[in-house]
N, CA, C and O of each residue as an XYZ file, in Angstrom:
660
protein
N      27.521    -11.656     37.937
C      26.733    -12.710     36.502
C      25.393    -12.646     36.277
O      24.790    -12.494     35.214
N      24.851    -12.823     37.770
C      23.293    -12.646     37.757
C      22.796    -11.384     37.872
O      21.573    -11.250     37.828
N      23.621    -10.261     38.036
C      23.500     -8.630     37.516
C      23.710     -8.595     36.123
O      22.932     -7.775     35.635
N      24.395     -9.105     35.302
C      24.473     -8.907     33.666
C      23.033    -10.004     33.058
O      22.321     -9.735     32.091
N      22.933    -11.039     33.805
C      21.923    -11.583     33.095
C      20.381    -10.371     32.853
O      19.829     -9.914     31.853
N      20.129    -10.214     34.496
C      19.093     -9.194     34.649
C      19.124     -7.694     34.210
O      18.167     -6.929     34.325
N      20.524     -7.326     33.618
C      20.674     -6.183     32.751
C      20.024     -6.361     31.713
O      19.085     -5.666     31.325
N      20.591     -7.538     31.060
C      20.162     -7.867     29.739
C      18.812     -8.127     29.222
O      18.379     -7.822     28.111
N      18.098     -8.838     30.349
C      16.444     -9.097     30.119
C      15.785     -7.998     30.322
O      14.714     -7.919     29.721
N      16.200     -6.795     31.228
C      15.611     -5.388     31.378
C      15.794     -4.791     29.955
O      14.740     -4.408     29.447
N      16.807     -4.650     29.282
C      17.141     -4.145     27.737
C      16.367     -4.893     27.013
O      15.530     -4.205     26.428
N      16.263     -6.244     26.753
C      15.157     -7.007     26.075
C      13.518     -6.527     26.442
O      12.672     -6.559     25.548
N      13.289     -6.234     27.367
C      12.010     -5.891     27.860
C      11.730     -4.439     27.373
O      10.591     -4.117     27.035
N      12.749     -3.579     27.337
C      12.620     -2.186     26.729
C      12.591     -2.206     25.396
O      12.043     -1.352     24.699
N      13.190     -3.201     24.994
C      13.042     -3.185     23.221
C      12.201     -3.319     22.902
O      11.568     -2.525     22.206
N      11.722     -4.754     23.412
C      10.043     -4.982     23.129
C       9.006     -4.088     23.053
O       8.369     -3.728     22.063
N       8.897     -3.742     24.306
C       7.727     -2.895     24.687
C       8.118     -1.744     23.740
O       7.197     -0.944     23.574
N       9.024     -1.521     23.215
C       9.175     -0.114     22.493
C       8.800     -0.434     20.815
O       8.178      0.399     20.156
N       9.148     -1.420     20.372
C       8.691     -1.752     19.371
C       7.186     -2.066     19.172
O       6.486     -1.517     18.322
N       6.836     -2.847     19.898
C       5.461     -2.829     20.203
C       4.664     -1.412     20.066
O       4.042     -1.119     19.045
N       4.719     -0.885     20.782
C       4.267      0.660     20.667
C       4.455      1.401     19.464
O       3.514      2.082     19.055
N       5.742      1.364     18.713
C       5.537      1.998     17.654
C       4.707      1.161     16.610
O       3.914      1.741     15.868
N       4.889     -0.207     16.552
C       4.332     -0.991     15.571
C       2.907     -0.447     15.580
O       2.456     -0.056     14.504
N       2.114     -0.376     16.724
C       0.613     -0.352     16.810
C       0.490      1.247     16.744
O      -0.607      1.688     17.087
N       1.118      1.846     16.490
C       0.919      3.613     16.370
C       0.671      3.756     14.638
O       0.256      4.741     14.027
N       1.045      2.530     14.144
C       1.334      2.510     12.321
C      -0.557      2.497     12.147
O      -1.369      1.882     12.838
N      -0.770      3.293     11.126
C      -2.388      3.453     10.623
C      -3.199      2.036     10.417
O      -4.340      1.702     10.736
N      -1.984      1.248      9.660
C      -2.917     -0.216      8.819
C      -3.068     -0.563     10.299
O      -4.289     -0.583     10.454
N      -2.535     -0.829     11.390
C      -3.023     -1.900     12.153
C      -4.088     -1.917     12.930
O      -4.355     -2.759     13.787
N      -4.908     -0.662     12.524
C      -6.380     -0.554     13.294
C      -7.377     -1.104     12.283
O      -7.242     -0.369     11.304
N      -8.315     -2.023     12.009
C      -9.289     -1.774     11.116
C     -10.095     -0.690     10.929
O     -10.615     -0.136     11.898
N     -10.309     -0.223      9.535
C     -11.554      0.592      9.369
C     -11.158      2.178      9.856
O     -11.929      3.077     10.192
N      -9.654      2.187      9.768
C      -9.181      4.057     10.306
C      -8.909      4.451      8.825
O      -8.440      3.817      7.880
N      -9.338      5.637      8.949
C      -9.791      6.615      7.552
C      -8.471      6.767      6.945
O      -7.498      7.198      7.563
N      -8.458      6.403      5.716
C      -6.854      6.372      4.858
C      -6.803      7.848      4.400
O      -7.715      8.621      4.106
N      -5.272      8.027      4.432
C      -4.908      9.594      4.393
C      -4.952      9.670      2.960
O      -4.499      8.865      2.146
N      -5.556     10.743      2.769
C      -5.760     11.194      1.120
C      -4.159     11.913      0.993
O      -3.451     12.455      1.842
N      -3.979     11.666     -0.337
C      -2.505     12.332     -0.612
C      -3.142     12.855     -2.206
O      -4.241     12.603     -2.699
N      -2.223     13.506     -2.655
C      -1.926     14.028     -4.471
C      -0.563     13.639     -4.618
O       0.343     13.853     -3.813
N      -0.476     12.891     -6.005
C       0.686     12.345     -6.555
C       0.381     12.821     -7.733
O      -0.705     13.214     -8.157
N       1.540     12.755     -8.303
C       1.535     12.520     -9.983
C       1.612     11.202    -10.562
O       2.058     10.255     -9.914
N       1.172     11.082    -11.835
C       1.092      9.649    -12.577
C       2.172     10.029    -13.462
O       2.382     11.200    -13.777
N       2.850      9.058    -13.861
C       3.990      8.490    -14.910
C       3.726      9.799    -15.594
O       4.375     10.840    -15.487
N       2.755      9.583    -16.249
C       2.553     10.589    -17.393
C       2.104     12.228    -16.979
O       1.561     12.954    -17.812
N       2.404     12.673    -15.617
C       2.385     13.937    -15.167
C       0.950     14.633    -14.635
O       0.874     15.800    -14.250
N      -0.243     13.629    -14.693
C      -1.344     13.882    -14.467
C      -1.478     13.695    -12.801
O      -1.006     12.732    -12.198
N      -2.114     14.652    -12.261
C      -2.060     15.008    -10.676
C      -3.578     14.148    -10.287
O      -4.684     14.264    -10.815
N      -3.221     13.453     -9.398
C      -4.512     12.353     -9.004
C      -4.457     12.555     -7.408
O      -3.400     12.954     -6.919
N      -5.486     12.310     -6.643
C      -5.554     12.586     -5.289
C      -6.710     11.063     -4.918
O      -7.468     10.509     -5.715
N      -6.519     10.796     -3.765
C      -7.330      9.726     -3.461
C      -8.440     10.193     -3.468
O      -9.279      9.443     -3.967
N      -8.945     11.527     -2.971
C     -10.152     12.267     -2.695
C     -11.041     12.004     -3.891
O     -12.248     11.760     -3.887
N     -10.182     12.104     -4.953
C     -11.149     11.567     -5.985
C     -12.094     10.641     -6.301
O     -12.888     10.848     -7.219
N     -12.105      9.601     -5.624
C     -12.479      8.773     -5.626
C     -13.312      8.185     -4.549
O     -14.182      7.334     -4.735
N     -12.970      8.721     -3.373
C     -13.539      8.226     -2.023
C     -15.401      8.650     -2.398
O     -15.935      9.222     -3.349
N     -15.797      8.196     -1.460
C     -17.586      8.472     -1.595
C     -18.054      7.873     -3.004
O     -19.205      7.459     -3.146
N     -16.968      7.839     -4.199
C     -17.511      7.221     -5.273
C     -17.415      5.853     -5.396
O     -18.433      5.175     -5.539
N     -16.063      5.253     -5.350
C     -15.804      3.775     -5.375
C     -14.632      3.343     -4.637
O     -13.642      4.046     -4.432
N     -14.814      2.037     -4.211
C     -13.286      1.199     -3.366
C     -12.349      1.734     -4.098
O     -12.577      2.015     -5.275
N     -11.010      1.985     -3.459
C      -9.586      1.970     -4.130
C      -8.616      0.897     -3.852
O      -8.244      0.637     -2.707
N      -8.241      0.327     -4.815
C      -6.723     -0.962     -4.325
C      -5.898     -0.037     -4.565
O      -5.917      0.571     -5.635
N      -4.867      0.269     -3.413
C      -3.419      0.795     -3.343
C      -2.687     -0.474     -3.469
O      -2.818     -1.297     -2.563
N      -1.885     -0.753     -4.539
C      -0.437     -1.388     -4.258
C       1.026     -0.437     -4.099
O       1.293      0.441     -4.920
N       1.749     -0.695     -3.139
C       2.951      0.306     -2.995
C       3.950     -0.682     -3.321
O       4.158     -1.786     -2.819
N       4.556     -0.041     -4.303
C       6.105     -0.911     -5.177
C       7.194     -0.481     -5.494
O       7.464      0.707     -5.315
N       8.081     -1.359     -6.048
C       9.129     -0.593     -6.404
C       9.833     -1.813     -7.603
O       9.763     -3.039     -7.517
N      10.389     -1.122     -8.511
C      10.879     -2.032     -9.744
C      12.064     -3.263     -9.726
O      12.412     -4.217    -10.422
N      12.516     -2.453     -8.203
C      13.604     -3.847     -7.850
C      13.207     -4.808     -7.296
O      14.012     -5.702     -7.034
N      11.929     -4.929     -6.963
C      11.257     -6.102     -6.317
C      10.567     -7.185     -7.387
O       9.711     -7.001     -8.253
N      11.242     -8.315     -7.002
C      10.666     -9.314     -7.785
C       9.217     -9.685     -7.609
O       8.514     -9.949     -8.585
N       8.706     -9.712     -6.208
C       7.112    -10.087     -5.773
C       6.493     -8.951     -6.397
O       5.421     -9.111     -6.980
N       7.141     -7.616     -6.334
C       6.168     -6.530     -6.937
C       5.828     -6.768     -8.197
O       4.689     -7.194     -8.387
N       6.683     -6.564     -9.307
C       6.561     -7.072    -10.444
C       5.529     -8.437    -10.817
O       4.647     -8.348    -11.671
N       5.783     -9.635    -10.072
C       4.710    -10.452    -10.285
C       3.211    -10.266     -9.713
O       2.159    -10.671    -10.209
N       3.384     -9.663     -8.731
C       1.852     -8.991     -8.420
C       1.306     -7.909     -9.363
O       0.199     -8.124     -9.858
N       1.839     -6.965     -9.619
C       1.386     -6.009    -10.814
C       0.989     -6.850    -12.336
O       0.054     -6.549    -13.078
N       1.929     -7.913    -12.535
C       1.471     -8.672    -13.705
C       0.144     -9.357    -13.293
O      -0.662     -9.175    -14.206
N      -0.373    -10.029    -12.343
C      -1.235    -10.623    -12.128
C      -2.362     -9.573    -11.837
O      -3.530     -9.728    -12.194
N      -1.894     -8.509    -11.162
C      -3.073     -7.403    -11.178
C      -3.408     -7.118    -12.361
O      -4.613     -6.953    -12.551
N      -2.570     -6.986    -13.399
C      -3.064     -6.615    -14.686
C      -3.861     -7.642    -15.365
O      -4.698     -7.150    -16.121
N      -3.849     -9.042    -15.316
C      -4.629     -9.414    -15.646
C      -6.128     -9.602    -14.815
O      -7.095    -10.155    -15.340
N      -6.133     -9.260    -13.971
C      -7.557     -9.253    -12.833
C      -8.021     -7.747    -12.827
O      -8.935     -7.445    -12.059
N      -7.317     -6.548    -13.826
C      -7.976     -5.520    -13.933
C      -9.628     -5.257    -14.422
O     -10.412     -4.433    -13.951
N      -9.849     -6.193    -15.462
C     -10.946     -6.353    -15.937
C     -11.987     -6.431    -14.845
O     -12.736     -5.475    -14.641
N     -12.052     -7.521    -14.153
C     -12.647     -7.935    -12.983
C     -12.941     -6.855    -12.146
O     -14.079     -6.400    -12.027
N     -11.767     -6.346    -11.448
C     -11.955     -5.028    -10.492
C     -12.578     -4.025    -11.050
O     -13.373     -3.341    -10.405
N     -12.292     -3.795    -12.367
C     -13.375     -2.357    -12.786
C     -14.728     -2.808    -12.891
O     -15.662     -2.129    -12.466
N     -14.879     -3.945    -13.449
C     -16.346     -4.643    -13.421
C     -17.324     -4.415    -12.152
O     -18.419     -3.857    -12.098
N     -16.665     -4.947    -11.302
C     -16.835     -4.602     -9.675
C     -16.477     -3.065     -9.184
O     -16.584     -2.947     -7.963
N     -16.099     -1.935     -9.834
C     -16.412     -0.639     -9.995
C     -15.093     -0.287     -8.514
O     -15.397      0.528     -7.644
N     -14.126     -0.809     -8.484
C     -12.896     -0.861     -7.745
C     -11.814     -0.187     -8.885
O     -11.622     -0.518    -10.055
N     -11.137      0.982     -7.999
C     -10.401      1.900     -8.698
C      -8.988      1.138     -8.284
O      -8.877      0.716     -7.133
N      -7.847      0.956     -9.294
C      -6.688      0.517     -9.052
C      -5.377      1.699     -8.900
O      -5.269      2.521     -9.810
N      -4.697      1.734     -8.084
C      -3.242      3.231     -7.966
C      -2.121      2.152     -7.647
O      -2.035      1.644     -6.529
N      -1.534      1.932     -8.366
C      -0.332      1.584     -8.272
C       0.592      2.640     -7.618
O       0.398      3.793     -8.001
N       1.397      2.477     -6.854
C       2.115      3.529     -6.183
C       3.614      3.326     -5.947
O       4.114      2.802     -4.951
N       4.206      3.782     -6.932
C       5.975      3.339     -6.945
C       6.581      4.362     -6.088
O       6.476      5.571     -6.292
N       7.365      3.695     -4.898
C       8.200      4.730     -4.239
C       9.627      4.691     -4.663
O      10.362      3.718     -4.833
N       9.858      5.974     -4.799
C      11.377      6.601     -4.441
C      11.971      6.389     -5.709
O      13.192      6.381     -5.553
N      11.640      6.202     -6.969
C      12.175      5.797     -7.847
C      11.851      6.683     -9.031
O      10.802      7.311     -9.177
N      12.977      6.652     -9.931
C      12.969      7.754    -10.795
C      11.381      7.607    -11.889
O      10.783      6.538    -12.014
N      11.036      8.643    -12.429
C       9.801      8.430    -13.444
C      10.363      7.497    -14.534
O       9.777      6.449    -14.803
N      11.713      7.941    -15.285
C      12.371      7.169    -16.392
C      12.008      5.521    -16.144
O      11.356      4.866    -16.956
N      12.533      4.996    -14.918
C      12.765      3.971    -14.589
C      11.558      3.186    -14.734
O      11.411      2.230    -15.496
N      10.467      3.814    -13.709
C       9.011      3.704    -13.707
C       8.389      3.194    -15.082
O       8.005      2.080    -15.440
N       8.438      4.501    -15.750
C       7.973      4.421    -17.160
C       8.693      3.185    -17.975
O       7.835      2.505    -18.538
N       9.888      2.759    -18.168
C      10.283      1.720    -18.492
C       9.841      0.757    -18.177
O       9.822     -0.008    -19.141
N       9.322      0.191    -17.039
C       8.950     -1.274    -16.621
C       7.574     -1.305    -16.510
O       7.020     -2.373    -16.248
N       6.828     -0.108    -16.701
C       5.471      0.050    -17.308
C       4.997     -0.327    -18.514
O       4.061     -1.080    -18.783
N       5.826      0.346    -19.300
C       5.715      0.376    -20.920
C       6.095     -0.993    -21.366
O       5.386     -1.531    -22.216
N       7.208     -1.662    -20.855
C       7.493     -3.186    -21.110
C       6.128     -4.341    -20.736
O       5.510     -5.131    -21.450
N       6.043     -4.018    -19.409
C       4.589     -4.938    -19.198
C       3.451     -4.705    -19.349
O       2.581     -5.524    -19.051
N       3.171     -3.400    -19.906
C       2.085     -2.719    -20.228
C       0.461     -2.694    -19.093
O      -0.703     -3.060    -19.260
N       1.269     -2.024    -17.918
C      -0.100     -1.990    -17.078
C      -1.177     -1.314    -17.633
O      -0.879     -0.608    -18.596
N      -2.441     -1.328    -17.273
C      -3.411     -0.992    -17.664
C      -4.316     -0.544    -16.346
O      -5.537     -0.613    -16.201
N      -3.378     -0.101    -15.512
C      -4.283      1.160    -14.322
C      -3.114      1.994    -14.087
O      -2.020      1.744    -14.593
N      -3.357      3.059    -13.264
C      -3.044      4.263    -12.992
C      -1.936      3.938    -11.929
O      -2.050      3.348    -10.854
N      -0.588      4.606    -12.661
C       0.683      4.134    -12.128
C       1.181      5.636    -11.448
O       1.299      6.533    -12.283
N       1.472      5.989    -10.087
C       1.816      7.259     -9.409
C       3.078      7.049     -9.089
O       3.676      5.977     -9.173
N       3.596      8.326     -8.628
C       5.029      7.984     -8.391
C       5.275      9.040     -7.000
O       5.260     10.271     -7.035
N       5.518      8.101     -5.694
C       5.893      8.806     -4.276
C       7.272      9.413     -4.448
O       7.875      9.445     -3.375
N       7.917      9.877     -5.419
C       9.764     10.366     -5.159
C      10.040     10.394     -3.695
O      10.892      9.593     -3.310
N       9.422     11.247     -2.711
C       9.872     11.328     -1.455
C       9.142     10.470     -0.448
O       8.896     10.887      0.684
N       8.893      9.597     -0.754
C       8.127      8.520      0.331
C       7.190      8.942      1.279
O       6.843      8.218      2.212
N       6.734     10.138      1.084
C       5.981     10.738      2.024
C       4.645     10.116      1.871
O       4.064     10.298      2.941
N       3.909      9.492      1.078
C       2.939      8.926      0.889
C       2.939      7.502      1.631
O       1.941      7.160      2.266
N       4.070      6.677      1.542
C       4.124      5.522      1.638
C       4.415      5.507      3.713
O       3.985      4.690      4.527
N       5.075      6.454      3.888
C       5.379      7.079      5.165
C       4.174      7.426      5.929
O       4.083      7.206      7.136
N       3.327      7.922      5.286
C       1.883      8.323      6.020
C       1.132      6.749      6.222
O       0.370      6.642      7.183
N       1.307      5.744      5.480
C       0.681      4.943      5.563
C       1.464      3.859      6.489
O       1.051      2.699      6.499
N       2.167      4.091      6.973
C       3.089      3.316      8.048
C       3.695      2.256      7.363
O       3.977      1.231      7.984
N       3.998      2.390      5.850
C       4.647      0.752      5.152
C       6.215      0.337      5.671
O       7.294      0.926      5.623
N       5.869     -0.700      6.080
C       7.182     -1.211      6.792
C       8.029     -2.354      5.437
O       9.079     -2.970      5.618
N       7.228     -2.355      4.201
C       8.279     -3.076      2.978
C       7.123     -3.075      1.925
O       5.929     -2.781      1.983
N       7.854     -3.466      1.062
C       7.056     -3.692     -0.683
C       6.956     -4.975     -0.815
O       7.879     -5.655     -0.365
N       5.988     -5.538     -1.365
C       4.859     -4.843     -1.693
C       4.126     -5.061     -0.555
O       4.235     -6.015      0.215
N       3.196     -3.912     -0.470
C       1.953     -3.346      0.122
C       0.837     -3.311     -0.496
O       0.749     -2.734     -1.580
N      -0.064     -3.837      0.003
C      -1.511     -4.230     -0.829
C      -2.737     -3.136      0.470
O      -2.931     -3.544      1.615
N      -3.350     -1.875     -0.037
C      -4.175     -1.466      0.795
C      -5.639     -1.474      0.195
O      -5.824     -1.194     -0.990
N      -6.734     -1.824      1.101
C      -7.827     -1.738      0.112
C      -8.510     -0.898      1.090
O      -8.586     -0.954      2.318
N      -9.042     -0.006      0.107
C     -10.255      1.335      0.759
C     -11.437      1.400      0.404
O     -11.821      1.662     -0.735
N     -12.120      1.164      1.363
C     -13.767      1.155      1.092
C     -14.138      2.246      0.348
O     -13.205      2.966     -0.007
N     -15.489      2.636     -0.057
C     -15.810      3.530     -0.618
C     -16.349      5.330      0.404
O     -16.764      6.391     -0.063
N     -16.058      4.898      1.920
C     -16.024      6.068      2.783
C     -14.897      5.988      2.916
O     -14.700      6.736      3.873
N     -13.953      5.590      2.622
C     -12.250      6.051      2.581
C     -11.717      5.435      4.139
O     -10.762      5.897      4.762
N     -12.609      4.250      4.600
C     -11.573      3.510      5.374
C     -10.895      2.586      4.782
O     -11.099      2.064      3.686
N      -9.605      2.292      5.988
C      -8.754      1.123      5.545
C      -9.521     -0.332      6.065
O      -9.677     -0.673      7.238
N      -9.929     -1.044      4.897
C     -10.443     -2.483      5.459
C      -9.625     -3.400      5.066
O      -9.940     -4.536      5.420
N      -8.438     -3.268      4.297
C      -7.514     -4.593      4.461
C      -6.191     -4.047      4.324
O      -6.115     -2.849      4.050
N      -5.040     -4.773      4.477
C      -3.584     -4.286      4.545
C      -3.075     -5.486      4.604
O      -3.284     -6.301      5.502
N      -2.234     -5.667      3.428
C      -1.517     -7.145      4.049
C      -0.423     -6.910      2.463
O      -0.475     -5.987      1.651
N       0.483     -8.115      2.477
C       1.328     -7.976      1.422
C       0.812     -8.875      0.654
O       1.706     -9.260     -0.099
N      -0.285     -9.483      0.416
C      -0.722    -10.344     -0.659
C      -1.920     -9.963     -0.980
O      -2.455     -9.589      0.063
N      -2.750     -9.836     -2.002
C      -3.813     -9.352     -2.647
C      -4.709    -10.721     -3.457
O      -4.245    -11.220     -4.482
N      -5.834    -11.149     -2.931
C      -6.410    -12.060     -3.984
C      -7.981    -11.467     -4.121
O      -8.432    -10.545     -3.442
N      -8.640    -12.149     -5.065
C      -9.861    -12.010     -5.782
C     -10.981    -12.797     -4.209
O     -11.991    -12.335     -3.679
N     -10.440    -13.692     -4.002
C     -11.027    -14.349     -2.548
C     -11.264    -13.427     -1.617
O     -12.349    -13.267     -1.058
N      -9.890    -12.564     -1.350
C      -9.962    -12.016      0.126
C     -10.796    -10.291      0.072
O     -11.121     -9.592      1.032
N     -10.965     -9.987     -1.521
C     -12.052     -9.030     -1.744
C     -13.074     -9.311     -1.778
O     -13.842     -8.450     -1.348
N     -13.601    -10.402     -2.197
C     -14.886    -11.084     -1.951
C     -15.343    -10.836     -0.254
O     -16.310    -10.099     -0.062
N     -14.623    -11.471      0.989
C     -14.756    -11.145      2.317
C     -15.292     -9.525      2.545
O     -16.223     -9.266      3.308
N     -14.686     -8.668      1.902
C     -14.478     -7.503      2.650
C     -15.812     -6.753      1.989
O     -16.277     -6.896      0.858
N     -16.309     -5.829      3.182
C     -17.599     -4.899      2.844
C     -16.963     -3.599      2.430
O     -16.594     -2.750      3.241
N     -16.853     -3.491      1.114
C     -16.520     -2.482      0.565
C     -17.510     -1.428      0.111
O     -17.107     -0.494     -0.582
N     -18.575     -1.511      0.404
C     -19.734     -0.454      0.564
C     -19.928      0.520      1.440
O     -20.440      1.604      1.164
N     -19.550      0.194      2.472
C     -19.731      1.413      3.827
C     -18.865      2.256      3.871
O     -18.892      3.124      4.744
C-alpha cells in the first residue's frame, strides 16, 4: 500500500512539472515578448497583417468564436468602446478562430461590428499565441511587444499600460 501511494505521488509530481513547463513556454506568459506577426484575410477578403500597424499604433486583438456567449458580449462592449479606442490611436482586430466565413459574417452583420474581423480558419495564429481558450484579449504596444494578455479587457486596464514603448 505504501509503495502504491508513493507511486501515485511521483506520477502526480511528474504531471505537475510537465504542465508547468508547457504553460511557461507559451509566449503570453512573459511580459513584453515580441508579438508574432501574422497575415489573415478579413471576412470581406482583404488581407491584413499585424505588421501593418507595428511602429504606427498599438493593437488590441480579441480571439473569439461565434458559439461563445462571453465572446459575443465582449464584442458588443468593444463595439461601444470603439470610438474611444480609435481616439486613442488603438487598432482593433477581432480574430475568429476556426469557423466558416459565412457563420462569422452572419454574426458580424447582425451585431454591426465597427472594427476589422479576421478569420483564423486553421487556428495557426491562435496556436502561435498559445491560446488556452476564448475570449482572449491581447494588447500589443507600438513596438510590437505584448503588454497584456487576459480574458477580460477594460478601459481602466488600458490606461495602466504603457502603449508608447
